[in-house]
DORORO-686060 format. One record per residue: residue number from 1; residue in three letters; y, z, x of N, C-alpha, C in turn. Coordinates in steps of 0.001 Angstrom, whole numbers. Atoms other than C-alpha are relative to their C-alpha. Example, Ala and Ser with C-alpha at 12.3 -4.5 7.8 and 13.67 -1.06 7.14 Angstrom:
// residues 2
1;ala;-1190;0;890;-4500;7800;12300;1200;0;900
2;ser;-1190;-60;-820;-1060;7140;13670;1090;730;-770
***
This chain:
// residues 364
1;met;-1189;0;850;0;0;0;1237;0;885
2;lys;-1221;94;-778;3380;-964;1323;951;1140;-385
3;leu;-889;-1118;252;5727;1989;1704;1447;-482;-42
4;thr;-1406;364;180;9050;970;304;844;1273;46
5;arg;-888;-1167;0;12109;3221;413;-187;837;-1257
6;gly;182;-719;1258;11542;4109;-3235;-1257;828;11
7;arg;1263;-751;-31;7912;5095;-2656;70;1162;982
8;ile;-159;-1101;-951;8850;7133;414;751;1154;-646
9;ala;-779;-1041;680;11453;9021;-1636;-847;732;-1031
10;leu;860;-605;1004;8879;9579;-4399;-998;944;640
11;leu;963;-846;-694;6321;10945;-1932;661;1281;534
12;leu;-714;-1176;-493;8899;13249;-375;315;960;-1139
13;gly;-290;-842;1166;9853;14507;-3829;-1219;758;-454
14;leu;1245;-657;395;6226;15214;-4722;-373;1102;991
15;ala;308;-1010;-1013;5759;17050;-1425;855;1239;-194
16;gly;-891;-1136;249;8772;19197;-2205;-452;824;-1178
17;leu;479;-720;1174;7390;20058;-5639;-1241;819;320
18;leu;1207;-720;-385;4025;20994;-4134;330;1245;820
19;leu;-406;-1141;-804;5751;23255;-1591;595;1099;-875
20;leu;-588;-970;916;7755;24919;-4365;-1080;723;-798
21;ala;1106;-609;746;4548;25490;-6356;-755;995;860
22;ala;710;-910;-896;2919;27044;-3305;757;1306;152
23;val;-808;-1207;-116;5821;29465;-2943;-146;867;-1243
24;val;78;-737;1253;5562;30407;-6620;-1321;726;-140
25;val;1310;-585;262;1808;31073;-6590;-530;839;1155
26;ser;554;-714;-1136;1343;32522;-3116;573;1413;108
27;pro;-489;-1373;-126;1595;36340;-3070;532;294;1393
28;leu;-446;-255;-1353;1915;36317;725;1404;-545;228
29;leu;-1327;575;-145;4877;33968;565;1026;791;-789
30;leu;-928;-803;800;6433;36041;-2188;368;1275;739
31;met;-270;-1238;-712;6086;39158;-69;976;-226;1141
32;ser;-858;253;-1141;7930;37459;2785;1369;-517;-389
33;met;-1286;518;424;10831;36191;666;1070;1074;139
34;pro;-1051;-989;-182;14191;37882;1366;366;691;-1293
35;ser;-274;-809;1186;15311;40644;-982;1159;-519;-813
36;phe;-1147;441;773;18484;38817;-1965;-396;-919;-1142
37;leu;432;864;1097;16400;36614;-4267;-342;801;-1243
38;ser;371;-790;1160;15536;39520;-6558;1240;421;-776
39;asn;-1067;-430;895;17749;40312;-9552;1318;-718;229
40;gly;-1200;797;-156;20203;37643;-8513;980;541;1013
41;gly;-935;-536;-984;21754;39698;-5684;-720;830;1039
42;thr;594;-802;-1061;21206;41900;-2654;-549;1305;-552
43;thr;586;-1272;408;18868;44848;-3189;559;1104;893
44;val;-625;-1091;-747;20677;48034;-2148;-667;1313;-361
45;asp;552;-1333;231;19065;51434;-1728;1168;976;-49
46;cys;-1190;-837;157;21813;53634;-3141;-217;1421;485
47;glu;274;-1335;-520;20082;56766;-1867;-122;-4;1521
48;asp;126;91;-1450;19983;55488;1712;1098;822;671
49;gln;-980;-770;-757;21727;57737;4224;126;-593;1394
50;val;-232;638;-1279;23311;56396;7367;-659;764;1147
51;gln;552;-796;-1080;21826;59249;9406;-1502;-186;189
52;val;1432;182;-182;18215;58127;8917;-293;-1051;1068
53;glu;180;1001;-1045;18770;55463;11597;-793;584;1167
54;glu;835;-471;-1102;16075;55833;14254;537;-515;1324
55;ala;-435;405;-1332;16794;55674;17975;-925;-1081;540
56;ser;774;1072;-609;15682;52525;19758;-579;469;1334
57;asp;538;-306;-1328;13677;52495;22975;1130;24;1027
58;ser;-1145;30;-900;16940;51614;24716;752;1319;-33
59;ala;-717;-1268;136;18550;54769;23349;-752;1137;671
60;thr;772;-1130;-534;15724;57148;24273;-156;-77;1517
61;ser;139;143;-1454;15469;55711;27786;1336;174;718
62;asp;-1307;-32;-653;19219;55675;28466;758;1305;-218
63;ile;-779;-1188;340;20572;58796;26764;-750;1254;431
64;pro;664;-1264;-346;19776;62206;28313;-423;743;-1266
65;pro;519;-637;1226;17646;64179;25796;966;1001;-627
66;glu;-901;-1000;563;20182;66996;25455;1215;-652;-673
67;tyr;-1114;728;614;22956;64491;24722;-443;-671;-1290
68;leu;497;665;1202;20843;62545;22219;-116;1006;-1147
69;glu;120;-1034;1027;20129;65789;20362;1367;370;-558
70;leu;-1349;-348;441;23849;66605;20237;616;-1110;-841
71;tyr;-531;1119;773;24817;63135;19023;-573;4;-1415
72;lys;645;-3;1318;22291;63356;16202;427;1206;-828
73;glu;-352;-1222;725;23129;66957;15291;1408;-80;-572
74;tyr;-1385;-13;470;26886;66511;15082;355;-1247;-783
75;gly;-181;1169;855;26696;63002;13677;-387;330;-1431
76;lys;460;-390;1334;24725;64432;10756;905;1058;-614
77;lys;-820;-1101;514;26852;67569;10427;1351;-492;-506
78;ile;-1341;471;353;30183;65723;10317;-53;-1206;-922
79;gly;141;1146;884;28907;62587;8592;458;-1300;601
80;val;-274;1284;-645;29306;59785;11121;-1293;-508;632
81;gln;1195;591;-585;26767;57406;12657;-228;556;1408
82;trp;266;-591;-1304;25112;59153;15596;11;-1054;1094
83;asn;57;1027;-1038;24619;55853;17411;1393;-482;400
84;val;-1383;317;-349;28360;55119;17240;562;1096;901
85;leu;-424;-1129;-817;29067;58596;18603;-589;-116;1410
86;ala;664;159;-1291;26529;57983;21376;576;-1170;785
87;ala;-572;1175;-671;28038;54572;22137;1347;333;622
88;val;-1270;-448;-586;31433;56204;22677;-276;780;1278
89;gly;352;-777;-1179;29825;58671;25086;-476;-866;1148
90;lys;475;928;-1030;28142;55819;26951;1164;-756;617
91;arg;-1117;818;-483;31276;53707;27201;1001;827;800
92;glu;-1009;-809;-661;33490;56588;28268;-463;545;1350
93;thr;401;-692;-1248;31425;58436;30900;-1484;-126;315
94;asp;1448;126;-193;27800;57240;30764;-683;1327;-324
95;his;552;-1270;494;26953;60421;28798;190;1124;1012
96;gly;-356;-1081;-911;28711;62677;31281;-503;-168;1416
97;arg;572;178;-1335;26956;61227;34332;985;-606;991
98;ser;-993;604;-881;30045;59491;35724;634;1055;901
99;asn;-662;-890;-949;31646;61040;38811;1472;-345;169
100;leu;-1408;355;-66;35063;59544;38126;873;1216;-315
101;pro;-904;-1132;282;38094;61874;37994;133;250;-1505
102;gly;-225;-351;1389;38483;63748;34724;-1253;231;-823
103;val;1223;-153;787;34848;63783;33637;-486;1446;24
104;lys;515;-1361;-128;33794;67176;34995;1092;1030;280
105;ser;-1138;-884;-231;37184;68604;35915;1262;-852;86
106;gly;-1251;729;-89;40850;67679;35911;127;-1074;-1071
107;thr;-187;1136;909;42010;64496;34177;37;-1292;799
108;asn;-152;1289;-673;42003;60803;34947;1477;-418;-15
109;his;-1390;461;-109;45149;58703;35475;708;-26;-1351
110;ala;-595;61;1340;45677;58517;31674;117;1374;-652
111;gly;-64;-1346;563;45351;62265;31148;-1199;363;-850
112;ala;1207;-253;792;41840;62107;29604;-986;855;781
113;ala;910;-939;-653;39134;64664;30295;-1291;147;-785
114;gly;1275;-334;624;35505;65552;29611;-896;-1190;-264
115;pro;975;1073;208;32411;63546;28686;395;-998;-1093
116;met;-449;916;1052;34108;62053;25603;1432;-471;232
117;gln;-1302;477;-442;37432;61499;27432;1106;177;-1039
118;phe;-1117;-341;876;39876;63262;25156;1280;102;816
119;leu;-1299;-350;-547;43555;63179;25988;198;1492;-234
120;ile;-183;-1441;144;44446;66805;26594;890;311;-1194
121;ser;-876;-220;1147;47227;66506;24025;-751;-174;-1315
122;thr;796;222;1206;44728;65185;21452;-1009;1125;-207
123;trp;971;-1101;83;42248;67944;22254;655;1261;-557
124;gly;-684;-1182;519;44838;70617;21549;1024;590;943
125;gly;-1051;-466;-905;47183;70991;24513;-490;522;1327
126;lys;597;-431;-1264;44857;72408;27137;-1506;-193;-64
127;ala;1419;369;-72;41299;71837;28319;-913;1022;-661
128;arg;831;-1067;586;39901;75192;27173;859;811;-963
129;ile;-807;-621;1046;41141;76673;23914;-824;1041;-733
130;ser;654;-1007;831;40228;79911;22177;61;-459;-1448
131;met;55;512;1364;39090;78931;18697;659;965;-992
132;ser;-708;-926;871;40845;82011;17294;1509;-225;32
133;ser;-1430;276;-105;44242;80663;18335;373;-1216;-831
134;lys;-483;1143;768;46397;78154;16479;268;-1170;940
135;phe;-244;1195;-812;46466;74609;17841;-135;-1220;-897
136;asn;110;1278;705;46800;71025;16667;-822;-943;858
137;gly;840;894;-776;43966;68829;17840;-1440;69;-447
138;tyr;1407;104;353;40233;68203;17855;-883;957;802
139;ala;795;-991;-732;39162;71105;20077;-1025;626;-937
140;ser;1103;-472;844;35794;72297;18750;-931;887;810
141;asp;939;-918;-642;33221;74963;19488;-1416;-375;-423
142;gly;1336;463;349;29837;73257;19477;-1100;947;413
143;asp;1059;-879;-499;27930;75898;21422;174;1447;-444
144;gly;-143;-1323;590;29266;78941;19568;507;1086;920
145;asp;-494;-1041;-911;30961;80718;22501;1444;386;-277
146;gly;-1367;-344;368;34358;80885;20805;1068;-773;741
147;ile;-934;790;-796;35957;78400;23208;-220;-1488;-257
148;gly;74;1450;88;36743;74736;22678;238;-582;1376
149;asp;-60;439;-1401;35972;73353;26149;-200;-1509;50
150;val;62;1458;-4;36730;69659;26622;-1071;-531;950
151;tyr;1024;417;-960;34215;69530;29526;-1412;354;-466
152;asn;1304;-396;523;31393;71096;27484;-523;-1091;-926
153;pro;494;1117;827;29193;68320;25996;-78;328;-1483
154;ala;116;-358;1418;28512;70210;22744;1369;41;-664
155;asp;-1346;-92;555;32208;70949;22195;634;-1382;-123
156;ala;-649;1306;-35;33364;67467;23170;-594;-968;-1016
157;ile;655;914;944;30791;65590;21079;341;374;-1435
158;leu;-401;-434;1337;31577;67706;18010;1440;-425;-284
159;gly;-1389;421;180;35291;67026;18522;124;-1490;-225
160;ala;-38;1457;162;34665;63291;18878;-490;-414;-1381
161;ala;506;298;1345;32627;63267;15662;1084;257;-1042
162;lys;-1082;-313;937;35528;64948;13835;1101;-1054;56
163;met;-1063;1001;-143;38003;62423;15222;-407;-1326;-637
164;leu;488;1230;620;35870;59442;14179;-10;120;-1519
165;lys;46;-227;1444;35389;60946;10723;1390;-55;-600
166;arg;-1356;-49;533;39082;61588;10216;625;-1388;-73
167;asn;-657;1298;-102;39978;58032;11160;-781;-1155;-607
168;gly;610;1082;765;37577;56101;8945;-1506;-73;-15
169;ala;1461;27;-6;33923;56584;9939;-525;941;-1101
170;pro;941;1061;-364;31297;56179;8639;266;-1337;-684
171;glu;-200;1237;749;32728;53554;6267;694;-1071;845
172;asn;-766;965;-774;35288;51866;8536;-98;362;1480
173;val;276;-365;-1386;33810;52204;12014;1006;-644;952
174;arg;-895;701;-916;36044;49613;13656;1387;660;25
175;arg;-1295;-676;36;39210;51351;12492;-66;1323;754
176;ala;153;-1292;-662;37921;54728;13687;-52;-163;1515
177;leu;102;239;-1445;37053;53312;17119;1327;-476;582
178;phe;-1291;487;-493;40410;51576;17425;972;1165;185
179;val;-850;-1179;-156;42198;54893;16864;-443;805;1223
180;tyr;526;-739;-1150;39929;56457;19501;517;-594;1308
181;asn;-526;703;-1187;40997;53838;22051;585;-1326;-485
182;arg;-679;1085;704;43566;51322;20882;-101;-1341;737
183;ala;250;1326;-575;42004;48105;22188;-1203;-605;-720
184;trp;1100;604;759;39858;45683;20190;-1170;-361;900
185;trp;1131;265;-896;37816;44782;23271;-853;1263;153
186;tyr;730;-1269;-74;36896;48486;23462;-861;174;-1256
187;val;745;-92;1269;35858;48462;19782;-1237;-887;50
188;asp;1127;942;-79;33664;45404;20381;-1091;523;928
189;gln;973;-501;-961;31996;46976;23413;-783;1185;-562
190;val;672;-1178;559;31231;50268;21642;-956;-411;-1115
191;glu;885;461;1073;29814;48471;18593;-1247;-665;566
192;glu;1167;649;-612;27551;46392;20856;-984;1040;522
193;ile;868;-1077;-490;26203;49556;22511;-669;711;-1165
194;ala;545;-705;1165;25754;51233;19121;-1146;-787;-630
195;arg;1089;832;550;23648;48305;17882;-1256;93;863
196;lys;1151;-98;-901;21416;48543;20948;-691;1360;-133
197;tyr;561;-1335;123;20921;52277;20378;-756;206;-1325
198;ala;655;-140;1304;19762;51774;16774;-1271;-837;-42
199;lys;1264;728;97;16170;50764;16095;151;-1244;-870
200;ser;-241;1146;881;17451;48449;13350;856;-1070;665
201;gly;-910;936;-637;19888;46795;15752;1304;-178;-756
202;glu;-1194;110;829;22740;47493;13306;873;1246;126
203;val;-869;-1148;236;25723;49727;12767;95;127;-1509
204;lys;94;-102;1452;24914;50832;9233;1177;786;-571
205;val;-997;-772;740;27478;52008;6719;-647;466;-1297
206;pro;599;-485;1242;26717;54061;3592;132;-1025;-1108
207;pro;-117;955;1105;25954;51915;535;1146;340;-932
208;gln;-1108;-403;861;28610;53934;-1285;1334;-531;502
209;ala;-1241;558;-514;31202;52241;931;387;-1284;-726
210;thr;-285;1202;772;30955;49165;-1316;-215;307;-1476
211;asp;171;-219;1439;30792;48680;-5069;-1426;-278;-469
212;asp;1377;317;373;27067;47856;-4970;-676;1131;-783
213;cys;648;-1149;634;26192;51367;-6131;844;626;-1098
214;asp;-846;-557;1058;28932;51861;-8724;-730;86;-1333
215;asp;662;30;1309;26846;50846;-11728;-987;1152;-178
216;pro;906;-1143;170;24084;53421;-11097;738;1321;-174
217;leu;-758;-1238;134;26704;56150;-10702;579;137;-1404
218;val;-592;-37;1340;28424;55222;-13972;-1090;197;-1047
219;glu;1096;-110;967;25114;54834;-15821;-586;1408;-42
220;ala;565;-1359;-58;24048;58326;-14682;979;1061;-501
221;ala;-1000;-964;478;27226;59945;-16082;-542;785;-1185
222;pro;547;-834;1081;26467;62851;-18443;583;-298;-1372
223;ser;-588;347;1294;28717;61426;-21193;804;-1283;135
224;asp;-803;1214;-17;30683;58332;-22180;1382;261;594
225;val;-1317;-340;-543;33929;60115;-21307;-57;60;1526
226;val;146;-79;-1455;32704;60913;-17778;-231;-1395;573
227;ala;229;1366;-459;31509;57309;-17457;1326;-749;143
228;lys;-1317;645;-79;35069;56111;-18190;801;534;1183
229;ile;-705;-605;-1128;36481;58567;-15653;-512;-584;1319
230;leu;591;518;-1234;34060;57402;-12951;317;-1474;192
231;gln;-225;1440;-96;34517;53724;-13724;1408;-288;526
232;tyr;-1374;207;-459;38280;53949;-13274;162;471;1445
233;ala;-184;-566;-1336;38133;56188;-10203;-648;-868;1070
234;leu;702;816;-985;35557;54049;-8384;694;-1335;231
235;ala;-711;1273;-132;37637;50936;-9037;1221;121;912
236;gln;-1160;-193;-875;40441;52477;-6945;-388;67;1477
237;arg;451;-70;-1387;38277;52603;-3808;580;-1152;803
238;gly;-588;1007;-864;39882;50736;-940;1514;-19;-41
239;lys;-1460;-71;71;43448;51436;-2049;515;1084;944
240;pro;-512;-946;-994;45727;53359;326;388;1345;-590
241;tyr;-501;-1317;354;46664;57025;260;1526;-31;-13
242;leu;-1454;-162;70;50232;57801;-813;290;1368;-581
243;trp;-317;-1339;483;51532;61360;-1114;825;-117;-1280
244;gly;-672;61;1287;52573;61850;-4743;-371;-1206;-834
245;gly;335;1239;697;50965;58546;-5742;-937;204;-1179
246;thr;885;-17;1173;49470;58116;-9212;-344;-1423;-430
247;gly;386;1368;276;48835;54363;-8982;1146;-846;-508
248;pro;1342;595;-102;48349;51668;-9680;-375;-494;1390
249;asp;272;594;-1310;48656;50565;-6040;-449;1009;1046
250;ala;357;-1024;-973;48189;53873;-4191;-17;1360;-706
251;phe;179;-1311;610;47238;57487;-4910;-60;1069;1076
252;asp;394;-1111;-839;47048;60919;-3407;-1247;638;-616
253;cys;1312;-529;396;44007;63196;-3830;-49;392;-1470
254;ser;2;-426;1401;44964;64729;-7162;473;-1118;-920
255;gly;-544;1083;814;46780;61601;-8338;-1056;-949;-538
256;val;1040;918;456;43675;59412;-8511;-864;671;-1066
257;ile;766;-742;1015;41857;62143;-10500;797;92;-1299
258;tyr;-887;-56;1165;44816;62605;-12845;-7;-1344;-738
259;ala;-26;1329;612;44928;58833;-13436;-1335;-353;-642
260;ala;1326;298;552;41153;58605;-14001;-214;725;-1324
261;tyr;101;-745;1260;41241;61335;-16659;920;-599;-1063
262;arg;-944;608;942;44288;59707;-18237;-572;-1286;-584
263;glu;626;1241;463;42390;56421;-18434;-1037;285;-1080
264;ala;997;-395;1005;39725;58268;-20450;642;669;-1210
265;gly;-704;-569;1140;42416;59565;-22829;233;1492;89
266;leu;-115;-1451;-173;42645;63068;-21360;1159;346;924
267;ser;-1126;-459;-796;45569;64985;-19919;-378;1270;746
268;ile;238;-1170;-837;45078;67377;-16995;1200;144;927
269;pro;-1135;-157;-912;47562;68815;-14469;37;-1079;1073
270;arg;-200;1092;-958;48995;66374;-11952;-392;371;1429
271;thr;187;-356;-1404;48681;68319;-8675;-1274;810;237
272;thr;1160;-812;-384;45833;69981;-6800;218;1465;-363
273;phe;-292;-1407;276;47555;73350;-7190;-78;300;-1492
274;gly;139;-180;1438;47599;72826;-10961;-1417;-213;-490
275;gln;1368;311;422;44092;71397;-11225;-970;1127;332
276;trp;926;-1061;-421;42439;74319;-9374;-174;1083;-1066
277;pro;219;-1031;1025;43110;77008;-12040;-274;-569;-1397
278;phe;111;604;1331;42852;74527;-14929;-1438;-74;-500
279;gly;1379;177;425;39126;73829;-15012;-803;1289;43
280;val;924;-1150;-16;36276;76274;-15641;-794;-42;1304
281;arg;723;-50;-1282;34687;77408;-12351;-1485;-266;-218
282;ile;1412;375;45;31230;75978;-11706;-673;463;1284
283;lys;738;-468;-1177;28677;77530;-9372;-511;-1183;806
284;glu;497;1083;-862;27763;75373;-6385;-1481;-237;-274
285;gly;1354;391;367;24582;73496;-7198;-93;-403;-1455
286;asp;-34;367;1417;25496;73196;-10887;1020;-1093;-283
287;glu;-1012;1036;213;28248;70623;-10345;-639;-1313;-446
288;gln;479;1286;489;27894;67238;-12017;1153;-1000;27
289;pro;-1060;1001;-16;29803;63937;-12149;1119;337;-978
290;gly;-1171;-333;804;33330;64386;-13481;615;1330;370
291;asp;-540;-1270;-463;33719;67855;-11952;898;-236;1217
292;leu;-879;84;-1162;36247;68568;-9216;-483;946;1085
293;val;369;-834;-1135;35524;69919;-5733;1251;191;846
294;phe;-1252;-351;-659;38298;71725;-3847;-241;476;1435
295;phe;101;-318;-1419;39011;72328;-156;1237;756;474
296;asn;-1092;-716;-649;41104;74729;1897;542;-891;1100
297;ser;-467;1022;-930;42918;71854;3543;1459;-312;-277
298;gly;-1404;328;144;46574;71172;4185;889;1206;253
299;pro;-923;-1104;-295;49665;73245;5031;239;895;-1213
300;gly;-306;-953;1055;50262;76398;3026;-1125;249;-978
301;thr;1126;-195;914;46791;76465;1498;-892;1140;483
302;ser;916;-1096;-313;44091;79124;1414;-1206;-132;-921
303;pro;1156;59;906;40680;79750;-205;358;240;-1457
304;asp;-427;-249;1376;42538;80980;-3286;1058;-985;-470
305;asn;-1044;966;334;45056;78139;-3194;-285;-1313;719
306;pro;409;1201;-734;43234;74960;-2085;1002;-1139;-155
307;gly;-982;1078;0;45311;71932;-1170;-580;-1390;-64
308;his;622;1330;64;42772;69097;-1370;-1086;12;-1059
309;val;975;78;1081;40535;67900;-4204;-681;-1357;8
310;gly;756;1235;157;37836;65295;-4742;-675;-21;-1370
311;leu;691;175;1282;36108;63920;-7851;-1488;-179;255
312;val;1451;116;-171;32343;64520;-7936;-494;-1239;-750
313;val;550;1203;635;30599;61180;-8607;-1521;58;-81
314;ser;1434;-284;62;27032;62354;-7932;-229;1231;861
315;lys;266;-1230;-746;25362;65417;-6420;163;-247;1501
316;gly;-237;131;-1428;26718;65731;-2889;1052;-1015;377
317;lys;-950;1068;-318;29195;62836;-3136;1248;90;-884
318;met;-1263;-40;732;32820;62604;-4162;831;-1230;323
319;leu;-1035;984;-295;35596;60061;-4446;1240;782;399
320;glu;-1178;-730;-447;38633;61168;-2472;1034;-922;625
321;ala;-1130;573;-733;42047;60052;-1301;451;1110;937
322;arg;-108;-1176;-878;42242;62243;1778;1360;147;680
323;cys;-1290;-79;-675;45318;61457;3863;391;-1388;488
324;arg;-509;1318;-396;47458;58610;5148;-752;-560;1200
325;leu;674;448;-1212;45629;58460;8494;-1525;22;-119
326;cys;1452;-158;168;42148;59003;7025;-669;-1240;-572
327;gly;591;1198;583;41601;55478;5755;218;-38;-1501
328;pro;-233;192;1431;41573;54203;2180;-821;948;-865
329;ile;773;-777;970;40241;55897;-953;-1464;-423;99
330;lys;1403;330;-229;36466;56109;-618;-911;1059;-600
331;val;1037;-954;388;33239;57778;-1671;-604;569;1276
332;thr;517;-639;-1195;32061;60297;879;-753;1272;-391
333;ser;755;-1227;271;29960;63458;1206;907;1210;53
334;tyr;-735;-1257;-94;31399;66851;425;-865;1113;590
335;met;891;-1044;-500;28355;68747;1725;289;358;1459
336;ala;-257;-264;-1416;29412;68401;5378;1322;712;230
337;arg;-1316;-608;-157;32858;69880;4721;-121;1529;15
338;gln;91;-1448;-152;33071;73447;5985;1116;733;-742
339;asp;-1148;-630;656;36388;74069;4162;-94;-80;-1525
340;arg;195;73;1454;34897;73631;670;129;1396;-614
341;val;-220;-1327;591;36031;76466;-1619;-543;134;-1416
342;gly;561;-165;1331;34588;75673;-5048;116;-1221;-879
343;phe;44;1093;968;34048;73464;-8089;586;471;-1330
344;thr;-453;-300;1360;35676;73297;-11506;-383;-1147;-930
345;arg;311;1008;1011;34957;71442;-14748;1171;-81;-997
346;pro;-1147;135;914;38195;70305;-16461;-408;-257;-1448
347;leu;420;332;1360;36226;69084;-19474;-298;1242;-843
348;gln;249;-1227;749;35533;72708;-20413;1265;818;-239
349;asn;-1257;-669;301;39184;73695;-20471;276;-99;-1502
350;pro;-218;34;1447;40135;74629;-24096;933;-1133;-450
351;asp;-905;1085;370;43029;72140;-24149;-716;-1345;19
352;val;736;1263;-95;40734;69317;-23007;-1036;-84;-1115
353;gln;955;-8;1113;38145;70365;-25582;673;-472;-1290
354;glu;-747;463;1172;40810;69862;-28278;305;-1491;98
355;gln;-263;1425;-198;41706;66483;-26787;-1255;-828;-288
356;leu;1253;714;242;38045;65456;-26885;-307;-98;-1502
357;lys;222;21;1449;37799;66411;-30566;860;-1069;-669
358;lys;-888;998;576;40794;64207;-31371;-425;-1422;372
359;leu;493;1317;-387;39337;61310;-29408;-1195;-413;-865
360;gln;1192;287;797;36096;61597;-31383;338;-137;-1471
361;asn;-411;76;1402;37921;62038;-34689;1526;-88;-77
362;pro;-1466;178;-34;41466;60560;-34587;705;544;-1228
363;ala;-621;-478;1233;42096;61816;-38140;416;1471;95
364;leu;-321;-1438;-127;42274;65447;-36922;1453;193;411
***
């Protein structure tokens, strides 16, 4: 039979159909198909935690065991990727093994010191700081001796984790690294090291950093009213912090909560100081979506007068607008915060209960 162009095209078409049929009927081929083909989009494990990342062979062979333990411990405690923390330690001082000036004593030409190369001014003004004194900086006591020692690996790694967290990690790693050392080539180098240290070869971010997990959070809300509150609040993620902001373009911590409740038809106090005594206190462990979680954070605040608030979106997670330098509004963990002072439930306030009755029966 002579193979004309038409017959060749027909044979190629039939071959394609046969291949498609094989894919449809072959369980092995189905098992190997990428997850993005299911449900019309990428499959996201909304319960995944960034800290479950395993260390690669490169990490275990290159990082001293005591340093690897510290990176993992404080990465988990503060809520940043341990492999990013480790990559900073590698890039700065080869995990404290460098003999350059400033690593084990003194400072380098830029005024940086210790295994994580903190500027002394950023650390708190001096290399060794009593943790009972007042200071502005990231000085930390990782080994429990009451001193924040920039040359002590435990202290320095804990301080570095706090600095990365404050400036955008774990959601915006590149921004956090740029603040750590303001050069994009430095950011690229640290990210490359971090990928090598992870068994997955990635720098993972929490799934809550995107909107992929919004629907499950809203669907799990205990009521339609809470679902409306969550839906509005989650839609503000990525917008900037603005002190006194109540939207629509920017918010502060209490402003985004005030606006979310307003969207659901409810009126609550505008500020953190007003929201704290407004809701009914909830015992830790009994909190649920729609509740508020408060922190002893900010000037002039105390355990009885908290200055920061977040909206609980699921057990252990909150939506918060933290500060101008802390990155955009995001979903993050409140369990790692040591300054947490308590939870309240505004929906149980008597005034809100009356508002709910009117929403359910406008004739009242």
